[in-house]
Steps between C-alpha positions, in 0.01 A plus 500: 500500500580868468684437170205323335261789580731777381578347157134496378446846648809633323389338172152655532650846555726464195206390280283791624775754431565354156135526390470853643809610308360352176186716498515676163230767532430727799143372548544142386471225439767340715511188283330404175518193280362693199731699276485879512372505141224252585389714796509825300327384181134562567231765455501731802254754638570771754397416854651818645721784379680797650660797333750684725326335795147611404240239410446485123316166483176652363682632193588144394180326609274759331683433172484122552876502434679168453852411397603170351861378502544222242766229475607636158602820691212704359280721715130560436314774683126539517299811585119494508504166318719615209834323476816635342866407477691624800843421358737239640635395837818335628657439838818690581815292557423444870125447440425772755329723244280471195627709211191607308563644155220685320694770317693578819638260760341501845650309789241349733643375829348169605390513864305174494470234232259216569257321271216676688662840568732738317619818670694751290658837574610759250706798607570760234549879489406552864187286510442152636215277395426168668258250348363193676366271229294181515405257222215620281 
């Protein structure tokens, strides 16, 4: 009797550890059946933003800022209703970062990548900006 209880318990522990180890981004998701490209390609608006830990959400919301990642790897930004080309995007080799090229290359660390939430962090020249984005 003891043997039959311990085998399912052991199997459940192994499965739980396997899924925990597979978590790609610090804030999720743990598991997704959609591709990373499918989850990223959308038009996003800023839900919250911080710059070196200080709230900078109002800067984005007052400008009605949106960013659109397209499946053809183009980026379109919009400010106050006017859209313009924001360059191109690509995942890095590990798909941990978005490499955004618009004259220069910026590396945006992906903290969370879901169809309904995208969290990005950029650290450059002593500053850190974190954006929490939701579909527009």
